[in-house]
DRENDO-1510 file (C-alpha; in Angstrom, 1 decimal, always signed):
<recs>
REC; n; res; u; v; w
REC; 1; UNK; -0.1; -0.1; +0.0 .
REC; 2; UNK; +1.3; +3.7; -0.8 .
REC; 3; UNK; +2.2; +6.2; +1.9 .
REC; 4; UNK; +0.0; +9.3; +1.8 .
REC; 5; UNK; +1.5; +13.0; +1.4 .
REC; 6; UNK; -0.8; +15.7; +2.4 .
REC; 7; UNK; -0.3; +18.6; +0.6 .
REC; 8; UNK; -0.1; +21.5; +2.9 .
REC; 9; UNK; +0.2; +24.5; +1.4 .
REC; 10; UNK; -2.8; +25.9; +3.1 .
REC; 11; UNK; -1.3; +26.1; +6.0 .
REC; 12; UNK; +0.8; +29.4; +5.0 .
REC; 13; UNK; -2.4; +31.3; +3.9 .
REC; 14; UNK; -5.2; +33.0; +5.3 .
REC; 15; UNK; -7.5; +31.1; +6.3 .
REC; 16; UNK; -10.8; +31.7; +4.3 .
REC; 17; UNK; -13.5; +28.7; +3.4 .
REC; 18; UNK; -11.4; +26.0; +1.7 .
REC; 19; UNK; -8.4; +26.7; +4.4 .
REC; 20; UNK; -10.7; +26.2; +7.1 .
REC; 21; UNK; -11.9; +22.9; +5.8 .
REC; 22; UNK; -8.2; +21.8; +5.1 .
REC; 23; UNK; -7.2; +22.7; +8.9 .
REC; 24; UNK; -9.7; +21.1; +10.4 .
REC; 25; UNK; -10.0; +18.4; +8.8 .
REC; 26; UNK; -6.3; +17.9; +9.3 .
REC; 27; UNK; -7.2; +18.3; +12.6 .
REC; 28; UNK; -9.4; +15.9; +13.5 .
REC; 29; UNK; -7.9; +13.2; +11.1 .
REC; 30; UNK; -4.7; +13.9; +13.1 .
REC; 31; UNK; -6.5; +13.1; +16.3 .
REC; 32; UNK; -8.4; +9.7; +14.8 .
REC; 33; UNK; -4.6; +8.8; +13.5 .
REC; 34; UNK; -3.4; +8.8; +16.9 .
REC; 35; UNK; -5.5; +7.0; +18.8 .
REC; 36; UNK; -4.4; +3.9; +16.5 .
REC; 37; UNK; -1.1; +2.7; +16.8 .
REC; 38; UNK; +1.0; +3.2; +14.2 .
REC; 39; UNK; -2.1; +5.0; +12.6 .
REC; 40; UNK; -0.1; +7.8; +10.9 .
REC; 41; UNK; +3.4; +6.3; +10.3 .
REC; 42; UNK; +2.8; +6.6; +6.4 .
REC; 43; UNK; +1.5; +10.2; +6.3 .
REC; 44; UNK; +3.2; +13.4; +6.1 .
REC; 45; UNK; +2.0; +16.8; +5.6 .
REC; 46; UNK; +4.8; +18.5; +2.9 .
REC; 47; UNK; +5.0; +22.5; +3.4 .
REC; 48; UNK; +6.9; +25.2; +1.8 .
REC; 49; UNK; +9.7; +26.8; +3.5 .
REC; 50; UNK; +8.2; +30.4; +4.4 .
REC; 51; UNK; +9.6; +32.8; +7.1 .
REC; 52; UNK; +7.3; +34.0; +9.8 .
REC; 53; UNK; +5.0; +30.7; +9.4 .
REC; 54; UNK; +4.8; +28.8; +12.3 .
REC; 55; UNK; +3.3; +25.8; +11.5 .
REC; 56; UNK; +0.7; +23.3; +13.8 .
REC; 57; UNK; +1.8; +20.9; +15.7 .
REC; 58; UNK; +0.1; +17.5; +15.7 .
REC; 59; UNK; +0.1; +14.7; +17.6 .
REC; 60; UNK; +1.1; +12.4; +15.4 .
REC; 61; UNK; +1.3; +14.0; +11.8 .
REC; 62; UNK; +4.7; +14.8; +10.5 .
REC; 63; UNK; +5.0; +18.3; +9.2 .
REC; 64; UNK; +7.8; +18.7; +7.0 .
REC; 65; UNK; +9.4; +21.7; +4.8 .
REC; 66; UNK; +10.5; +21.0; +1.2 .
REC; 67; UNK; +11.8; +22.6; -1.4 .
REC; 68; UNK; +12.6; +26.5; -1.7 .
REC; 69; UNK; +9.8; +28.1; -4.2 .
REC; 70; UNK; +6.7; +29.2; -2.6 .
REC; 71; UNK; +3.1; +29.7; -4.0 .
REC; 72; UNK; +2.0; +27.9; -7.4 .
REC; 73; UNK; +5.7; +27.3; -8.7 .
REC; 74; UNK; +6.3; +25.3; -5.5 .
REC; 75; UNK; +2.9; +23.5; -5.8 .
REC; 76; UNK; +3.3; +22.3; -9.4 .
REC; 77; UNK; +7.2; +22.1; -9.6 .
REC; 78; UNK; +9.0; +21.3; -5.9 .
REC; 79; UNK; +5.8; +19.2; -4.3 .
REC; 80; UNK; +5.7; +16.6; -6.8 .
REC; 81; UNK; +9.7; +15.5; -6.1 .
REC; 82; UNK; +8.9; +14.9; -2.6 .
REC; 83; UNK; +5.6; +12.7; -2.9 .
REC; 84; UNK; +6.9; +10.5; -6.0 .
REC; 85; UNK; +5.7; +6.9; -5.2 .
REC; 86; UNK; +3.1; +8.4; -2.6 .
REC; 87; UNK; -1.0; +9.1; -2.5 .
REC; 88; UNK; -0.7; +12.7; -3.0 .
REC; 89; UNK; -3.7; +14.4; -0.9 .
REC; 90; UNK; -5.0; +18.3; -1.9 .
REC; 91; UNK; -7.7; +19.6; +0.6 .
REC; 92; UNK; -7.7; +22.9; -1.0 .
REC; 93; UNK; -6.1; +24.9; -4.0 .
REC; 94; UNK; -4.4; +22.9; -7.2 .
REC; 95; UNK; -3.1; +19.2; -6.8 .
REC; 96; UNK; +0.2; +19.1; -9.0 .
REC; 97; UNK; -0.4; +18.2; -12.5 .
REC; 98; UNK; +3.4; +16.6; -12.7 .
REC; 99; UNK; +2.5; +14.0; -10.2 .
REC; 100; UNK; +0.6; +10.7; -11.3 .
REC; 101; UNK; -1.5; +9.7; -7.9 .
REC; 102; UNK; -3.9; +12.8; -6.7 .
REC; 103; UNK; -6.8; +12.8; -4.7 .
REC; 104; UNK; -7.9; +16.6; -4.4 .
REC; 105; UNK; -11.0; +18.2; -3.1 .
REC; 106; UNK; -12.7; +20.3; -5.6 .
REC; 107; UNK; -14.5; +22.8; -3.6 .
REC; 108; UNK; -17.0; +23.8; -5.8 .
REC; 109; UNK; -17.2; +25.1; -9.9 .
REC; 110; UNK; -17.7; +28.6; -9.0 .
REC; 111; UNK; -14.7; +29.6; -11.6 .
REC; 112; UNK; -16.7; +27.9; -14.6 .
REC; 113; UNK; -20.6; +29.4; -13.1 .
REC; 114; UNK; -19.8; +32.7; -12.3 .
REC; 115; UNK; -15.9; +33.7; -14.2 .
REC; 116; UNK; -16.8; +37.5; -13.3 .
REC; 117; UNK; -16.3; +37.0; -9.9 .
REC; 118; UNK; -12.8; +36.6; -10.1 .
REC; 119; UNK; -9.9; +38.2; -11.1 .
REC; 120; UNK; -9.1; +37.0; -14.9 .
REC; 121; UNK; -6.2; +35.0; -14.0 .
REC; 122; UNK; -7.3; +33.4; -11.0 .
REC; 123; UNK; -10.5; +32.0; -13.1 .
REC; 124; UNK; -8.3; +31.5; -16.0 .
REC; 125; UNK; -5.4; +29.3; -14.3 .
REC; 126; UNK; -7.9; +27.0; -12.1 .
REC; 127; UNK; -10.7; +26.4; -14.7 .
REC; 128; UNK; -7.4; +24.7; -17.1 .
REC; 129; UNK; -6.1; +23.2; -14.0 .
REC; 130; UNK; -9.4; +21.9; -12.4 .
REC; 131; UNK; -10.4; +20.4; -15.9 .
REC; 132; UNK; -6.8; +18.2; -16.3 .
REC; 133; UNK; -7.4; +17.5; -12.5 .
REC; 134; UNK; -10.6; +16.1; -13.6 .
REC; 135; UNK; -9.0; +13.7; -16.4 .
REC; 136; UNK; -6.0; +13.0; -14.3 .
REC; 137; UNK; -6.4; +12.6; -10.6 .
REC; 138; UNK; -7.6; +9.2; -8.9 .
REC; 139; UNK; -10.3; +10.3; -7.2 .
REC; 140; UNK; -11.7; +13.9; -6.8 .
REC; 141; UNK; -13.7; +15.0; -3.4 .
REC; 142; UNK; -16.3; +17.7; -2.9 .
REC; 143; UNK; -18.3; +18.8; -0.5 .
REC; 144; UNK; -22.1; +18.9; -1.5 .
REC; 145; UNK; -24.2; +17.4; -3.9 .
REC; 146; UNK; -25.1; +20.2; -5.9 .
REC; 147; UNK; -21.2; +20.8; -6.3 .
REC; 148; UNK; -20.8; +17.4; -7.7 .
REC; 149; UNK; -23.2; +17.7; -10.5 .
REC; 150; UNK; -21.6; +20.6; -11.3 .
REC; 151; UNK; -18.4; +19.2; -11.4 .
REC; 152; UNK; -19.9; +16.5; -13.7 .
REC; 153; UNK; -21.5; +19.5; -15.8 .
REC; 154; UNK; -18.6; +21.6; -16.2 .
REC; 155; UNK; -15.5; +19.5; -16.5 .
REC; 156; UNK; -16.8; +16.4; -17.6 .
REC; 157; UNK; -16.0; +13.9; -15.1 .
REC; 158; UNK; -17.8; +10.9; -14.0 .
REC; 159; UNK; -19.5; +10.8; -11.5 .
REC; 160; UNK; -18.5; +7.4; -9.9 .
REC; 161; UNK; -14.9; +9.4; -9.6 .
REC; 162; UNK; -16.3; +11.9; -7.2 .
REC; 163; UNK; -17.0; +11.8; -3.7 .
REC; 164; UNK; -19.1; +13.9; -1.4 .
REC; 165; UNK; -17.8; +14.5; +1.9 .
REC; 166; UNK; -19.7; +17.7; +3.6 .
REC; 167; UNK; -17.6; +20.1; +5.8 .
REC; 168; UNK; -18.2; +20.5; +9.5 .
REC; 169; UNK; -19.2; +23.1; +11.5 .
REC; 170; UNK; -18.3; +22.3; +15.0 .
REC; 171; UNK; -15.2; +24.1; +15.8 .
REC; 172; UNK; -17.2; +27.4; +15.6 .
REC; 173; UNK; -18.2; +26.7; +19.2 .
REC; 174; UNK; -14.8; +26.0; +20.0 .
REC; 175; UNK; -13.0; +28.9; +21.5 .
REC; 176; UNK; -15.0; +30.9; +24.4 .
REC; 177; UNK; -16.5; +34.3; +23.0 .
REC; 178; UNK; -14.2; +37.3; +22.8 .
REC; 179; UNK; -16.7; +40.0; +23.5 .
REC; 180; UNK; -14.5; +42.8; +23.1 .
REC; 181; UNK; -15.2; +43.1; +19.7 .
REC; 182; UNK; -18.3; +44.5; +20.6 .
REC; 183; UNK; -17.7; +47.1; +22.6 .
REC; 184; UNK; -14.7; +48.0; +20.2 .
REC; 185; UNK; -17.6; +49.1; +17.6 .
REC; 186; UNK; -20.8; +49.8; +20.0 .
REC; 187; UNK; -22.6; +46.7; +19.1 .
REC; 188; UNK; -25.3; +44.9; +21.6 .
REC; 189; UNK; -27.2; +42.2; +21.6 .
REC; 190; UNK; -29.5; +41.7; +18.6 .
REC; 191; UNK; -29.0; +44.8; +17.5 .
REC; 192; UNK; -27.1; +44.4; +14.1 .
REC; 193; UNK; -27.1; +42.5; +10.9 .
REC; 194; UNK; -23.8; +40.4; +10.5 .
REC; 195; UNK; -22.4; +39.1; +7.1 .
REC; 196; UNK; -19.1; +37.2; +7.2 .
REC; 197; UNK; -17.0; +36.0; +3.7 .
REC; 198; UNK; -14.2; +37.5; +1.5 .
REC; 199; UNK; -15.4; +40.0; -0.9 .
REC; 200; UNK; -16.4; +38.1; -3.6 .
REC; 201; UNK; -18.8; +39.6; -5.3 .
REC; 202; UNK; -21.0; +36.3; -5.5 .
REC; 203; UNK; -21.8; +37.0; -1.7 .
REC; 204; UNK; -24.1; +39.8; -2.8 .
REC; 205; UNK; -23.3; +42.0; -0.3 .
REC; 206; UNK; -24.9; +44.9; -2.3 .
REC; 207; UNK; -28.5; +43.2; -2.0 .
REC; 208; UNK; -28.0; +43.3; +1.9 .
REC; 209; UNK; -27.1; +47.2; +1.8 .
REC; 210; UNK; -30.3; +47.9; -0.9 .
REC; 211; UNK; -32.5; +45.7; +1.5 .
REC; 212; UNK; -31.5; +47.9; +4.6 .
REC; 213; UNK; -33.0; +50.8; +2.8 .
REC; 214; UNK; -35.9; +49.3; +2.9 .
REC; 215; UNK; -35.8; +48.9; +6.5 .
REC; 216; UNK; -34.5; +52.6; +6.9 .
REC; 217; UNK; -37.0; +52.9; +9.8 .
REC; 218; UNK; -34.8; +50.9; +12.2 .
REC; 219; UNK; -31.8; +51.4; +13.6 .
REC; 220; UNK; -30.2; +47.9; +12.8 .
REC; 221; UNK; -26.6; +48.1; +11.3 .
REC; 222; UNK; -24.9; +46.1; +8.7 .
REC; 223; UNK; -21.9; +44.6; +10.0 .
REC; 224; UNK; -19.6; +42.6; +7.6 .
REC; 225; UNK; -16.5; +40.7; +8.6 .
REC; 226; UNK; -13.5; +39.2; +6.3 .
REC; 227; UNK; -11.2; +40.6; +3.7 .
REC; 228; UNK; -11.0; +42.0; +0.3 .
REC; 229; UNK; -8.6; +39.4; -1.4 .
REC; 230; UNK; -8.7; +41.5; -4.6 .
REC; 231; UNK; -5.9; +39.4; -6.0 .
REC; 232; UNK; -8.4; +36.6; -6.1 .
REC; 233; UNK; -11.9; +38.1; -6.6 .
REC; 234; UNK; -13.4; +40.3; -9.1 .
REC; 235; UNK; -14.2; +44.0; -9.0 .
REC; 236; UNK; -17.6; +44.1; -6.3 .
REC; 237; UNK; -19.2; +47.6; -5.5 .
REC; 238; UNK; -17.6; +49.5; -2.7 .
REC; 239; UNK; -20.1; +49.3; +0.0 .
REC; 240; UNK; -21.6; +53.2; +1.4 .
REC; 241; UNK; -20.1; +54.4; +5.0 .
REC; 242; UNK; -23.4; +53.0; +6.6 .
REC; 243; UNK; -21.9; +49.8; +6.8 .
REC; 244; UNK; -19.4; +48.9; +9.0 .
REC; 245; UNK; -16.6; +46.7; +7.9 .
REC; 246; UNK; -14.7; +45.4; +10.5 .
REC; 247; UNK; -12.2; +43.2; +8.7 .
REC; 248; UNK; -10.6; +40.2; +10.0 .
REC; 249; UNK; -11.2; +38.8; +13.3 .
REC; 250; UNK; -10.3; +36.4; +15.3 .
REC; 251; UNK; -12.4; +32.8; +15.7 .
REC; 252; UNK; -13.1; +34.0; +19.6 .
REC; 253; UNK; -13.9; +37.2; +18.2 .
REC; 254; UNK; -16.2; +35.9; +15.5 .
REC; 255; UNK; -18.0; +33.3; +17.6 .
REC; 256; UNK; -19.0; +36.6; +19.7 .
REC; 257; UNK; -20.4; +38.3; +17.0 .
REC; 258; UNK; -22.5; +35.2; +15.7 .
REC; 259; UNK; -24.1; +35.2; +19.6 .
REC; 260; UNK; -25.0; +38.1; +19.9 .
REC; 261; UNK; -26.4; +39.3; +15.7 .
REC; 262; UNK; -30.0; +39.9; +15.4 .
REC; 263; UNK; -29.5; +37.7; +12.6 .
REC; 264; UNK; -26.9; +36.1; +9.8 .
REC; 265; UNK; -27.4; +37.1; +6.7 .
REC; 266; UNK; -26.2; +35.3; +3.3 .
REC; 267; UNK; -27.9; +36.0; +0.1 .
REC; 268; UNK; -25.7; +34.7; -2.0 .
REC; 269; UNK; -25.7; +34.1; -5.8 .
REC; 270; UNK; -23.6; +31.0; -5.8 .
REC; 271; UNK; -22.2; +28.6; -3.8 .
REC; 272; UNK; -20.9; +25.3; -3.2 .
REC; 273; UNK; -21.3; +24.7; +0.2 .
REC; 274; UNK; -22.1; +27.4; +2.5 .
REC; 275; UNK; -19.8; +26.9; +5.4 .
REC; 276; UNK; -20.9; +30.6; +7.5 .
REC; 277; UNK; -24.6; +29.7; +7.7 .
REC; 278; UNK; -23.8; +26.9; +9.7 .
REC; 279; UNK; -20.9; +28.3; +11.7 .
REC; 280; UNK; -24.0; +30.6; +12.7 .
REC; 281; UNK; -26.5; +28.3; +13.4 .
REC; 282; UNK; -23.9; +26.4; +15.8 .
REC; 283; UNK; -23.4; +29.7; +17.8 .
REC; 284; UNK; -27.0; +30.0; +18.3 .
REC; 285; UNK; -27.8; +33.3; +15.2 .
REC; 286; UNK; -30.8; +32.9; +13.3 .
REC; 287; UNK; -29.9; +32.5; +9.3 .
REC; 288; UNK; -31.3; +34.3; +6.5 .
REC; 289; UNK; -30.0; +32.6; +3.3 .
REC; 290; UNK; -30.5; +33.0; -0.5 .
REC; 291; UNK; -32.6; +30.5; -1.8 .
REC; 292; UNK; -30.3; +28.4; -4.0 .
REC; 293; UNK; -29.3; +24.8; -4.3 .
REC; 294; UNK; -26.3; +24.6; -2.5 .
REC; 295; UNK; -27.6; +26.7; +0.5 .
REC; 296; UNK; -30.5; +24.5; +0.7 .
REC; 297; UNK; -28.5; +21.5; +1.0 .
REC; 298; UNK; -27.0; +23.0; +3.7 .
REC; 299; UNK; -29.6; +24.5; +5.9 .
REC; 300; UNK; -32.2; +22.4; +5.2 .
REC; 301; UNK; -35.5; +24.2; +6.9 .
REC; 302; UNK; -33.4; +25.6; +9.7 .
REC; 303; UNK; -32.9; +29.0; +7.3 .
REC; 304; UNK; -35.3; +31.8; +6.1 .
REC; 305; UNK; -34.5; +31.6; +2.3 .
REC; 306; UNK; -34.9; +35.0; +0.6 .
REC; 307; UNK; -34.5; +35.7; -3.1 .
REC; 308; UNK; -31.0; +36.8; -3.5 .
REC; 309; UNK; -31.8; +39.2; -6.5 .
REC; 310; UNK; -34.9; +40.7; -4.7 .
REC; 311; UNK; -33.8; +43.5; -1.7 .
REC; 312; UNK; -37.2; +43.2; -1.0 .
REC; 313; UNK; -37.6; +39.7; +0.0 .
REC; 314; UNK; -34.4; +40.1; +2.1 .
REC; 315; UNK; -35.6; +42.8; +3.8 .
REC; 316; UNK; -38.6; +40.6; +4.6 .
REC; 317; UNK; -36.6; +37.5; +6.2 .
REC; 318; UNK; -34.0; +40.1; +8.1 .
REC; 319; UNK; -37.4; +42.0; +9.5 .
REC; 320; UNK; -39.3; +38.8; +10.1 .
REC; 321; UNK; -36.0; +37.2; +12.1 .
REC; 322; UNK; -35.3; +40.1; +14.0 .
REC; 323; UNK; -38.9; +41.5; +15.2 .
REC; 324; UNK; -41.0; +37.9; +15.8 .
REC; 325; UNK; -39.6; +36.3; +18.6 .
REC; 326; UNK; -41.0; +33.0; +17.4 .
REC; 327; UNK; -40.2; +32.6; +14.4 .
REC; 328; UNK; -36.5; +33.7; +15.8 .
REC; 329; UNK; -36.5; +31.0; +18.6 .
REC; 330; UNK; -37.8; +28.6; +15.8 .
REC; 331; UNK; -34.5; +29.0; +13.5 .
REC; 332; UNK; -32.4; +29.0; +16.4 .
REC; 333; UNK; -33.5; +25.5; +17.6 .
REC; 334; UNK; -33.9; +24.1; +14.3 .
REC; 335; UNK; -30.4; +25.2; +13.6 .
REC; 336; UNK; -28.7; +23.4; +16.3 .
REC; 337; UNK; -30.3; +20.2; +15.1 .
REC; 338; UNK; -29.3; +21.1; +11.5 .
REC; 339; UNK; -25.3; +21.3; +12.7 .
REC; 340; UNK; -25.5; +18.1; +14.1 .
REC; 341; UNK; -25.2; +16.5; +10.8 .
REC; 342; UNK; -22.0; +18.6; +10.3 .
REC; 343; UNK; -19.1; +17.2; +12.1 .
REC; 344; UNK; -15.6; +17.3; +11.3 .
REC; 345; UNK; -14.5; +14.1; +13.0 .
REC; 346; UNK; -17.4; +12.6; +9.8 .
REC; 347; UNK; -15.5; +14.8; +7.4 .
REC; 348; UNK; -12.1; +13.1; +8.9 .
REC; 349; UNK; -13.1; +9.1; +8.4 .
REC; 350; UNK; -14.6; +9.7; +5.2 .
REC; 351; UNK; -11.5; +11.1; +3.9 .
REC; 352; UNK; -9.6; +8.7; +5.2 .
REC; 353; UNK; -11.4; +6.1; +3.6 .
REC; 354; UNK; -10.6; +7.2; +0.3 .
REC; 355; UNK; -7.6; +7.9; +0.9 .
REC; 356; UNK; -7.0; +4.2; +1.8 .
REC; 357; UNK; -8.8; +3.0; -1.1 .
REC; 358; UNK; -6.4; +5.0; -3.8 .
REC; 359; UNK; -3.6; +4.1; -1.9 .
REC; 360; UNK; -4.1; +0.2; -2.2 .
REC; 361; UNK; -4.9; +0.6; -6.0 .
REC; 362; UNK; -3.3; +3.4; -7.2 .
</recs>
């Protein structure tokens, strides 16, 4: 059976949704393998040498710095030299095409379905790379049935070669909430609408801004946490000064923001999974979500669904969940139940089974 190497480039990147998936899944996999004698003896995490980055200390997984390059050059040209003869698992980003035994997680098909949401260089590169990996990888993992159908559609991948392993969300309640973030910005309980995301145009922040204008008679600030990532995403409209943009926050601060918000709003035009709504539910925050296939799959009946292109629909849902105590409580209760379906230990177990199948046959 082949040994397993994990592409750890994500450990040198800022944490957004796909890096969160990779980090949490790997943390849980490390815990699982640590409980089995010799379980991680044939697994190593390969990372680029990058000054200033402190890589995690795992219980059993070995983190190994290799090569001298960084970024895609390291991933495509140096990484294959160090995983020769092994199964290489890439949990986010792109696997090296020069390697012959890849398992790769492709989270969604948004670079095909909504290319204008990304910079031209980013969308062009990943459309080409994902198409190639769709033909050459031993197995593709994705995070929802919707994303699987989209990858089959755009990349013409045999459905039997794509496995669905949902992301978890239990990390959201791990840290004690840091309420200082609320004091810093003068926010009080159930007094604001929260969005958490990078500034991808698909997230539809402008729709929320327009919805808040409809709710003008109410004092309900719109708070946005997250970074711009301008080198990745396409141009999006500048948000007005009335929007409180607080940038990147810690996990502890994020939990406090979720817990105290009037609601979390996520009226996306396109998603492959939709992790932030589940994080909000795990923290007891009611969710308003765009009525699209991936979010229906993720949120079940626990969210209020709005038409993402209809600001009046977004406004109606926000108003309902922030003024009607019964609606709010039902959303919170259903949200907790929904999050029980999404655990990182299940993600890790399913992923490990796939890696072992490939290791035996590659």
